[in-house]
N, C-alpha and C positions, 0 to 999 in steps of 0.2 A: 653290278655297277652301282656305285654310290653317287648320289647327287648332293652337292653342297650349295649353299646359297649365301652369297656375300654381296654387299654394295659394290665394293671395289676389289678386284683381283689383280695382283702385281706378279708378273712372270719374270723371275730373276731377282737374286738377292745380292748383287754387287752394289757399288756405290750409288748408281742411278736408282735401282730398285728400292734400296733401303732409305735413300733420301726421300723418294716418293712416298714410301710407307709412313715415314714420320709425319708427313703433311696429311696424307689421305686418312690415316687412322684417327686424326683429331676429330673428324667430322663424318666419317662413314665406317661401317663395319668392314674391315680390310683383312684380306688373306694374302700372304706372300708365298708363292710356289717357286721352289728352287731345286735344280737338279743336283746341287752341291750343298753341303752345310755352309751357311752364309759366310763364315769367315774364311772359307776356302775359295771364294769367288776371285776372279782374275784381277779385280781392282787392287787386291793385295800385292800384286806383282809390280805395280807402278812405283817407281823409285824416286824420281828427281824432285817433284814439287807440284804446287798448284799456284798459278800466277794470279796476282791481283795488284792493282796500282795503289798499294798502301802507302808508298813513299816513306817507308820506315828507315831506309838506308840512304836513299838519294831521291832527288826530285822525280816525280812520275805523275801521270794522270790517266784516266780511263780512255781518253781520246787517242793518246799515243798507243795504248794497248789495242784499241779498235783498229787503228791504221795498220799496226803490225799484223793483226789477225787477217785483215783483208789482203794485204800485200803478201803475207806468207802463204795464203790460200790461192795465190796467183790470180786474184781478182775474180775467182768463181764463188767467193764467199757471199752469202746473202747478207748485206750490210745491216739490215734491220736486226737480224738475229745476233750479229757480232756486237752491235751497240748494246743490246740488252745484256748479253753475256758479260761484257767488259764493265758495264755500269754496275751490275749486280754481283760482280766478282768480290768486291770489297766486303759486302755483307755476308757473302757465302763463306769467306774465310773466317770472319769474325764469329759467325754462327757456330762453325766447327770449334773455334777456340772456346766459346762459351759451353759447348757440349763436353769439353774436356780434352780435346786433342793436344798432345804434347809437342807443339812446334819447337824447332830449334830457335834459340833466342839470341838477341844482341846483348852486349854487356849491360845495357840499360834495362833489359828485361822485355823489350819489344820482340814481336815475331821477326826473325831474321829473314833476309831475302838474298838470293843469289842470281847470277846471270844465267840465261838460257837461250838456246838458239832462236834467232829471229826477233827477239824482244829488244826494242831500242827506245831511246829517248829522242824527243823532238823530231819525230817522223823520219827516223833512220840515220841520225847523225852519229850515234855511238851506242854500244851495248848498255843495257840498264839492268839493275838488280830488281827483278820483279817476282821471282819465284819464291813463294813461301814453302818451307820444307821442314820435314822431321828427319834429319840425317839423310840417308838414302832409302828410307822406309816409309815414305809419305803415304802411298796407297794403302799399305798395311795398317798404318795408324788411322787413316780415314775409315777403312772397313771396320776395324775394331771399335772405333768411337761410334759410328752409326749403329752397329749391331747392339752395343751396350745401351744406346738410347732407345732403340726399338724394343729391347727387352724391358727397359724401364717403363715404356709406354704400352706394354702388353700387346704388341703387334703379334698376330697369329702367323706362325711359320709352318709350312708343310715342306719339310726337308726331304730331299731325294724323291721329289715328284717331278717327272719329266713331262712338261707340256708338249703335246704332239699335234694338237689341232686347235684352231680358232673357230668358234661358232659364230657365223654371220648369217643373219636372216634378211631376206629381201622384204622391204615394205611395199605398200600399194603402188608406189611409183617406180619400183625396181631398184631402189637404193639400198645399200647394205647397212644393217644396224647390228651392233654387237649384242650377243646374248650369253657369251661365256667362253670357257675353254675346256679341253679334254686333256687329262693328265694320266700318266702311267706311274704307279707307285712301285719304286724299285724293290722295296722290302718284301712285298707280297705278290707282285705281278698283277695286281688288280687295276682296273681302269676306273677313274673317277671323273665325274662331270662337275664343273664349278660354274653354276649359273651366276651371272654378275651383271650389274647395270653398267659398270665401267671396267675396262681391262687395260692395264699398262704393260707394254712389252719393254723389258730392260734386260735383254738376254745377251748383250755383248756382241762380239765380232765373229769372224769366220776365218781366222788366220791359218787354220789347219788345212786349207786348200793348198798351202805351200809346205815344202819340206823343211826349209831352214826358216824357222819362225820363233819369235819370242813368246808366242801364244801357247797357253796350256793345252793339253790334250782335249779339254772340254769345249774349246772355242770352235764350235762346228756350225755356227750360223743358224741355230734352230729357229729363232724368232723370225729372221728374214725369210728362211725357207718356208715356214708355215704361212706367213703372209703372202709370199709368192704363189704358193699352191692354192691359196684361197682367192686368187685373182687380183690381189693388190699389187701396185707397181713397186719397183725398186729404183732408186735414184743414184746416179753417179757411181755405179759399182766399179767402173774401170779405174777409179782413183784409189790406189792402195799404197800406203806409206811403208817404206823400208827404213827402219831405224839404222843409222850409220854404224853404231858400235855394238854389234852382237859379237860374242866370243867366236872367233874364226872356226868354222866347221860345225859349230854347235847351235848358234843362234841365241844362246842365253844372253840376256840384255845387260849391258853396262850403261848406267844412266848417263844422259846428256849432262847431268849435274857434274860429272867428272870434268867435262870441258868447261862448265860454268865455274868450277873451282880453279881452272887454269890448265887443264890437260890439253895436250897438243897432239894432233894427228901427223904422223910422219910416214914417208914411203921408205923403201929399202935403202935409199941413199941417205936417209936421215933428214931429208928436206921437209920443212913445214909447208906442205904443198897447198894448203887452203889459202895461203897468201896470194896464189895465182888465180884462184877461182872467186874469192870473196875478199878483196883487199881491205875492206873497212872492218868487218867483224870476223873475218877469218874462220876459225873453227866453230864459231857460234852462228854461222849461217843457218837458214832453215834446213830441215832434215832432207828434203828432196834434193837440194843443191849439194849438200855434203855427201849423201849416198852416191849420187851420180859422179861426183868428183873422185871418190874412192874407187869406184868401178873403173873409171877412166884411167886412173893411175895403174891399176892392175892390167887393163887391156893394152896399155902402152908400154908394158914391160917393166914398170917400176914397183911391182908387187914384191912382197917379202916372203920368206919361207922357202922350203924345198921346192914347192910348186909355183912359187911367185904368185900366190892367189889371195893374199891379204895385205893389209897395211898395219901400222902400229898406233896404239894409243900410248902416249908418253906422259907418265905422272912423276917420273923420277926427279924432276927439278922442284917438286913441291915438298914442303916439310912433312916428314913421316907422320907427325902427330896430327896435322891437318887432314891427311888422307884417312887415318884411322878414326878420327872423330866425325868427319863429315861424310865419308864414303865407306863405312864399315862393311856393308854387305857385298859391294862389288869387288872389294879387295879380296874378300873371302872366296867369291866366285872364281876369280882369276887363279887363286892358289889351289882351290879344290879341283876345278875342271880342266885347267891347262898346266898346272904345276908351275905357274909364273908368280914371282914375288913383285907386285906392282910398285913397291917403294924403291926398288933398285933395278927392275927389268922392264922392258917394253912389253905391252900386252897386245897380242895378235887380235885384230878385229876386222869384221867385214859386215856389210849391210844384211839385216835380217827382217823378214816380213813382220810387220808390227801392228798396223792399224788401218781399218777401213774408213775412208772418208764418206763413202756412200752408205745407203741403207734404206729403211722404210721412210718415205717422205712424210714430214710433219710440218706444221706451221709453228710459230713461235710460242704458242700455248701447248705444244706437244701433241696436238690433235693429229691423228693419222689422216692422210689424204688419199683418196681413191683415184685422183687424177691431179691436174695442176692446182686445183683449188677446192674440190669438193671434199668436205670433212666426212669421215665415217663416224656417225654418232656413237659415243661411248668407247672409242678406241684411241689409245694414246701410246706413244713410244718415246724413250729417252735414253741417252748414252750412245754407245757405239752402234747399237742396232738401228738407231734412228738417223735420218739425214734432214736436220733442220737447216743444213748447209752452213753451219757456223764455221766449218773448217775449209770450205771450198774444195780445192783440189790438193791441198796439202795442209795438215794440221801442225800448228806450232807446238813444240814441247811444252808441257804443263797445262795446255788448254783442255786436255781430256779430263783430268780430275776436276777442272773448273766446269766443264760441260756437264758432267754427271751430277754435280751439285746444283748448278743453276737450273738446268732443264729437268732434272729429277724432281726438284722441288716444285717447279712449275707444273709438271705432269700430275703430281700428287694433289696439288691445290685444284687444278682444273677437273680432275677425275672426281674428287669428292664433291665439288660444286655441281657437276653434272648429275652425280648419283643422288644428290639431295632432292632433285625435282623430277628425275626420270622414273619411269616404271620399269620393272623387269620385263624384258622381251621374252616371249614364250620360246622355249627350247625347240629345236627341230625334232621331228619324230626320230626316235632312235639316235640320239646325238653322238653316241660313241661308235657308230657303225664303221666309219672310215678308219678310225684308229684300230679297232679290233681286227678289221680286215687286213690292214697293213701288218700288224704284229703276227697274225696267224699265217699270212703268206710267207713271211720271213722264217717263222718258227717251223712251219711244216714243209718248207722247200727242201727238195733233195737235189738241188742244183750243184754244179761242180765248181763254181767260182767262190773265192774266199775274200772276205771283207778287207783283210790286211793287204792282200796283193793288189786289189783295185785301188785302195787308198794310196799305197806307195807309188803306183804308176801315175795316178793323178797328181800327186805332189811333185814327182820328178818332172813331168811335162810342164807344170805351172812354174816351177823354179827355172827351168831351162828356157821357156818360151813366153812367159808373161810376167817376168820379173822386173828388175829396175829398168832395163832397156827392152823395147819391143819393136818388131817390124811386121809388115804384112805377112811375110813368110813364116815367122815364128808364131804369130797369132793364128794363122791358118792351120799350122801343125797342132797347136794346142786345141783348137776347136775340133779338129778331126779326132784327136786322141780322146777328148772328153766324150764325143758322140759314141766312139767305140766302147769306152768304159761304161757309159750309160746302158748300152745294149748288154754288156757283160753283167752289169749290176742286176738286170732283170733275172739272171740265172744264179744269183748269189744264194748261198745257204750258210747256216750257222751250226756250230757243233753243240752248243749248250741249248737243249730243248726245254729246260726247266723254267719255272716262273720266278723263283726268288733270286734277287740280286743278279739278274741275267744281263750283265754288261755286254756280253757278246751280241745279244739282240739289239741293245740300244746303240752300239757302235755301228751296226748295220743300218739302223734308221738314220743315224747322224751322217753316214756316208752318202745317203740319198740326198740330204740337204746340201752337203758340200759339193756334190756333182752338179746340182742345179745352180748353185751360186757361182761355181767356177765357169759354167757355161755363160751366165749373164755377164760376168766380169770380162770374159774374152770377147763377147759380142759387142759390148760397149767400147772396148779398146780398139777393135777392128774399125768401128764406125767413126771414131774420133781421130781424124787424120791431122793431128797437131801434137805438140809436146806442151804439157801444162802440169805443173805440180808433180803429183805422184804418178803421172802417166807420161812416160818419155818414149817417143817414137824415133828411132834412128833414121827412118825414112822420111819423117816430117819433123824436123828438129826445131822449127820455129813455133811460137805461140801464135795462133790465128784467131784474133778477136773478131774479125769480120764474119767468120763462118762458125766459130765454136765458142763464143762467149755466151754459153747457155748450158743448162744442166741436161744430162742424159736421163730420159725416163724410159725404163724397160717394162713391157707388159707381156704377161704369159697368155698365149692364145692356144686353144685346143680346137682342132677341126672335127668334122663329123666322124672321122675314123679314129678319133682319140689321139691323133698325133699332136705333139706340143711344138710350138714355134715361139720365137721371141720377136715382138714388134717394138721397134725403137722410135721414140719421139723426143721432143725437146720441151724445156721449161725455161722461161726467162730468169736471169739473175736479178736479184733486187739490188739496185744501186742507189745509195742515198747521198753520200758526200764525196766518195773517192773514185775518181775515174781511172780506168786502167792506164798504167804507165809501165815503162821498162823496169824490170825487177833487178836492180843493182844492190849489192851489199858490200 
């Protein structure tokens, strides 16, 4: 076992992790641990843009952006966080421009901006051009730009190091303090301990609990799962966003920027059905509204295709040169994966699991909370793994790339500031014991269960029972299925018993995290008897502000027999200037 010592350790090298690294490494000795090579991180899959009220193309301001973020989040957004994000958005975009990011430009040479779902001018009166973009490769460009700047700044990367545990030590008052992390090196199979004054989690989401998802195979919720097993709460896990335009049957994403450029959703009859659901901004309504509308079209018999199970995205009325210039990647996806020519044919689309609004609770300084307000000294989180609740119950498109840059930066600054005055916390005795025991149990098991089979069944039940629409009956079914799968998981075994590049072993570990998080998601969804944002109950179709205008807090509890249960509690929403109102578009 090797022990390394750094002031700040960042877990994850996507947009949030590398933006944090750029700040932290200025003032503290920083290491970035990542289970993927940094430029393979999932930020690179983000297509459409990063929003900021630059007003380069038309009138805009940060207050309108804040209102849209709060309203888009169905009023569960913490408004202090939204105000910070929307104010700092302008500098966040300009910082990236100065770092060298090749944004698409207006004829005058300014950063170009396009429309995106839920973004409006003058508090909802009409759609506004707010999304700054680099064709439909914005996330890819952000990732490359941040990585190049991290290399320039000599940030230390530990690539293909899977962090599997967080070391928290109780102080004299019984409060948890951070002392480091434990990681598994893929190339050698060795376990490494990283002692640190400050740790930043930037590990992304957990979309692989679903079968049809835009998320890569690696988005298994490791950071959330580690925090959960270490006794930290998770916030608002029932709110999961389904992106409207996944390629039908595949889940591969077609950016919302396609609708921002003028794309139209049509049912089997050729009707532009969003005019019925959101008459003002139509196809550019927030994602939760569009996804539900698409599902309703299919459920009511207006779906297209042999099985009437999808709708169409229509780009055929747009000039071919506009599609090729501004949406080159998604047109190639349609051709490659469906054999459809988007300049002349309609593209089959259906909602795909996309983004977790919930996660590890933090405050606006990215400090992790152990309850509604108690900070865990030295522990930070940013990006999709975190819930500062800037997205409420539904994230607006392009706010994710903004979130990782604003709160990634804030996490890096706060962690370095903390590390400058804090002492190293002594490591627990035998700090890697739990990780070694977990790996050896899986490697040595002669059980009969297979990882792929359990994962497939979990994804099937989550798609069927905890998707865009949920009921008490379907959620009970999902909960029962997950409990049964967790019992089977205890009997899982792997075929590769080796140490070097044992992805079989790591997929078994990741499955454990996914099962934990699926259980928390379903428990929160059962408990929230209303429909709000990314959580739609067919049996409770109205939003219920009287009883549920509050965040869900889930706590893991272990009894004397070692049995695990979930305790649910609440946390108030921070309201500053926008009172809840009916959500019309």
